[in-house]
C-alpha positions in Angstrom: 57.7 21.1 27.7 61.5 21.3 27.5 63.9 18.9 29.1 66.6 20.4 31.5 69.3 19.3 33.8 69.7 21.5 36.9 72.6 21.5 39.4 72.6 23.7 42.4 75.1 24.0 45.3 73.8 24.4 48.9 75.9 25.8 51.8 78.2 23.6 53.7 76.7 24.2 57.1 73.4 22.7 56.3 72.5 19.2 57.2 71.6 16.7 54.8 68.0 16.7 55.7 67.9 20.4 55.1 69.2 19.9 51.6 66.5 17.2 51.0 63.8 19.7 52.3 65.3 22.3 49.7 65.1 19.6 46.9 61.4 18.9 48.0 60.6 22.6 48.0 62.0 23.2 44.5 60.1 19.9 43.3 56.9 21.4 44.6 57.6 24.8 42.6 58.0 22.7 39.5 55.0 20.7 39.9 52.8 23.5 40.9 53.6 25.2 37.5 52.9 22.1 35.4 56.2 20.4 35.3 57.7 17.2 36.7 60.9 16.2 38.3 62.8 13.1 37.2 65.7 11.7 38.9 67.4 13.6 41.7 71.0 12.8 42.6 72.7 14.0 45.8 76.4 14.2 45.0 77.3 14.9 48.6 79.6 17.7 50.3 82.4 18.5 47.8 85.3 20.9 48.1 84.8 23.9 45.9 87.7 25.2 43.7 87.4 28.7 45.2 85.5 30.2 48.0 82.1 31.2 47.5 80.4 33.5 49.9 83.1 32.4 52.6 82.1 28.7 51.9 85.1 26.2 51.0 82.6 23.3 50.5 79.1 22.7 49.3 76.4 20.2 48.8 75.8 19.3 45.1 72.5 18.2 43.7 71.5 17.4 40.2 67.9 17.3 39.1 66.4 16.2 35.9 63.5 18.5 34.9 60.7 18.3 32.5 59.0 21.7 32.7 57.7 24.8 30.9 60.1 27.9 31.0 57.8 29.7 33.4 58.2 26.9 36.1 62.0 27.0 35.6 62.1 30.8 35.8 60.1 30.7 39.1 62.5 28.1 40.7 65.6 29.9 39.5 64.1 33.2 41.1 63.4 31.4 44.4 67.1 29.9 44.3 68.5 33.3 43.8 66.5 34.8 46.9 67.6 31.9 49.0 70.7 32.3 51.3 71.2 28.6 51.4 71.9 28.1 47.7 75.2 29.5 46.7 75.2 28.7 42.9 73.0 26.9 40.4 73.1 26.1 36.7 70.5 24.9 34.4 71.2 23.3 31.0 68.5 22.4 28.2 69.0 19.1 26.9 67.6 16.9 24.0 67.0 13.9 26.2 67.9 12.8 29.9 70.8 10.3 30.4 69.9 6.9 31.5 71.5 5.5 34.5 73.8 7.2 37.1 75.6 10.5 35.9 79.3 10.7 35.6 79.7 12.0 39.1 77.9 9.0 40.5 79.7 6.2 38.6 82.1 4.2 40.4 85.8 5.2 40.1 86.6 1.8 38.5 84.0 2.4 35.9 85.6 5.7 35.1 89.1 4.2 35.0 88.1 1.8 32.3 88.3 4.8 29.9 91.9 5.2 30.6 93.5 8.0 32.6 96.6 10.2 32.0 99.0 7.6 33.4 98.4 5.0 30.7 98.7 6.9 27.6 101.0 5.5 24.9 104.1 7.7 24.3 105.0 6.1 21.1 108.5 6.6 19.9 109.1 9.7 22.1 110.5 7.5 24.9 110.2 8.0 28.6 109.8 11.6 30.0 113.1 13.4 30.8 113.1 16.3 33.1 115.2 18.8 31.4 119.0 19.6 32.2 118.8 17.7 35.6 119.5 14.3 34.0 121.7 15.5 31.2 124.1 17.4 33.0 125.5 19.1 29.8 124.9 22.7 31.1 127.4 24.3 33.8 125.7 25.0 37.2 124.0 28.3 37.5 125.3 31.4 39.3 123.2 34.3 40.0 125.4 36.4 42.0 127.7 37.7 39.0 125.0 38.3 36.5 126.2 41.0 34.1 129.5 41.2 35.7 131.4 40.0 32.6 129.9 42.5 30.1 132.2 45.3 30.8 131.3 49.0 31.4 128.2 50.5 29.8 128.6 53.0 27.1 125.9 55.5 25.9 123.5 54.9 23.2 124.4 56.4 19.6 122.7 59.5 18.7 121.6 60.2 22.3 123.1 63.3 23.6 121.1 63.4 27.0 119.2 66.7 26.5 116.1 68.0 24.9 116.5 68.9 21.3 
């Protein structure tokens, strides 16, 4: 049997108990087809980057699966038919991770790796924001753009008619 990580997004207007019932339903599908479910992590209600079926938020849930492909196909078929599941993604993995996933780690643990703010800029010095600090450019005026070019002259070799 293969190992999978499966994440699905449930509608925002469900309760946490209804999401748990969905998890139990899909656990039953996997076990009925000869597989098993490892850890299940409820990541909670999170904002979506863009609207999905008029939903701005969704309940995220991660499941570690150890099952044959037929069990996974049946679960994904049922998720596709369910109106409560907005999206799902299954990835085949070599081994399941030990401990909590990256989404469940505390922010302090994640910040130990370093963020964007503590990068070493080396010999580049502090950031400057272009012309605003230097002042070596005259102020822009958009009202007279092209007024100093003079009158237009026709292109060379163009008579203006069909030849």
